[in-house]
C-alpha positions as CSV (number, residue, x, y, z in Angstrom):
1,X,-5.5,-1.0,-19.0
2,X,-5.2,-0.2,-22.5
3,X,-2.7,2.6,-21.6
4,X,-0.4,0.1,-19.7
5,X,-0.8,-2.4,-22.6
6,X,0.0,0.4,-25.3
7,X,3.3,1.2,-23.1
8,X,4.2,-2.5,-22.8
9,X,4.1,-2.8,-26.5
10,X,5.8,0.5,-27.2
11,X,8.7,-0.7,-24.6
12,X,8.8,-4.2,-26.7
13,X,8.8,-2.3,-30.0
14,X,11.7,0.1,-28.8
15,X,13.6,-2.9,-27.4
16,X,13.4,-4.9,-31.0
17,X,14.5,-1.7,-32.8
18,X,17.5,-0.8,-30.6
19,X,16.3,2.3,-29.6
20,X,18.1,4.5,-27.0
21,X,18.2,3.3,-23.1
22,X,17.0,6.6,-22.2
23,X,14.1,6.4,-24.3
24,X,12.9,3.0,-23.1
25,X,13.8,4.0,-19.4
26,X,11.2,7.0,-19.8
27,X,8.3,4.6,-20.9
28,X,9.2,2.2,-18.2
29,X,8.9,5.0,-15.9
30,X,5.6,6.1,-17.1
31,X,4.4,2.7,-16.8
32,X,5.4,2.3,-13.3
33,X,3.6,5.5,-12.6
34,X,0.3,4.4,-14.3
35,X,0.7,1.1,-12.0
36,X,0.9,3.2,-8.9
37,X,-2.0,5.5,-10.1
38,X,-4.0,2.3,-10.6
39,X,-3.4,1.0,-7.4
40,X,-4.2,4.0,-5.5
41,X,-7.7,4.5,-7.5
42,X,-8.4,0.6,-6.7
43,X,-7.8,1.5,-3.3
44,X,-10.0,4.5,-3.2
45,X,-12.6,2.5,-5.1
46,X,-12.6,-0.2,-2.5
47,X,-12.9,2.1,0.3
48,X,-15.9,3.8,-1.4
49,X,-17.7,0.4,-1.8
50,X,-17.3,-0.5,1.7
51,X,-19.0,2.6,2.7
52,X,-16.6,3.2,5.7
53,X,-16.0,6.7,6.5
54,X,-12.5,8.0,8.0
55,X,-14.2,8.1,11.5
56,X,-15.2,4.7,11.4
57,X,-11.8,3.6,10.2
58,X,-10.2,5.8,13.0
59,X,-12.4,3.9,15.5
60,X,-11.5,0.6,14.2
61,X,-7.8,1.2,14.0
62,X,-8.4,2.3,17.8
63,X,-9.8,-1.0,18.7
64,X,-7.3,-3.1,17.0
65,X,-4.3,-1.3,18.9
66,X,-6.1,-1.6,22.0
67,X,-6.3,-5.3,21.3
68,X,-2.7,-5.4,20.3
69,X,-1.7,-3.5,23.5
70,X,-3.5,-5.8,25.7
71,X,-1.8,-8.7,23.8
72,X,1.5,-7.2,24.4
73,X,1.0,-6.6,28.1
74,X,0.0,-10.1,28.4
75,X,3.1,-11.4,26.9
76,X,5.3,-9.2,29.0
77,X,3.6,-10.6,32.2
78,X,4.7,-14.0,31.1
79,X,7.8,-12.8,30.0
80,X,7.6,-13.7,26.3
81,X,9.0,-12.0,23.1
82,X,6.8,-8.9,21.9
83,X,8.7,-8.4,18.7
84,X,5.9,-9.1,16.2
85,X,3.1,-7.7,18.5
86,X,5.5,-4.3,18.2
87,X,5.6,-4.5,14.7
88,X,1.9,-4.7,14.4
89,X,1.4,-1.9,16.6
90,X,3.9,0.2,14.7
91,X,2.0,-0.3,11.4
92,X,-1.2,0.3,12.7
93,X,-0.2,3.7,14.5
94,X,1.3,4.6,10.9
95,X,-2.1,3.7,9.3
96,X,-3.7,6.0,12.0
97,X,-1.6,8.8,11.5
98,X,-2.2,8.9,7.5
99,X,-5.9,9.1,8.3
100,X,-5.6,12.1,10.4
């Protein structure tokens, strides 16, 4: 967190000093990269704390996909719109593919 606070302070100082835009944009890019890394590490930490393994996550996703497929089939039988279910299925499949 201190790195992002330092970068933010530098950006504000350079903005006040009317520094070149390229220099400010470079620092902004570094700040964005730092925030992305922070998010990734937080996600990994959450995963580690949960104690869930990749195999367990895959099985959980498979069950969720089967439930969604069942819901979509039921909606098709009664001729209802399945667009929302299709989007959820697509999202779950993308997550599943990333786990492989």
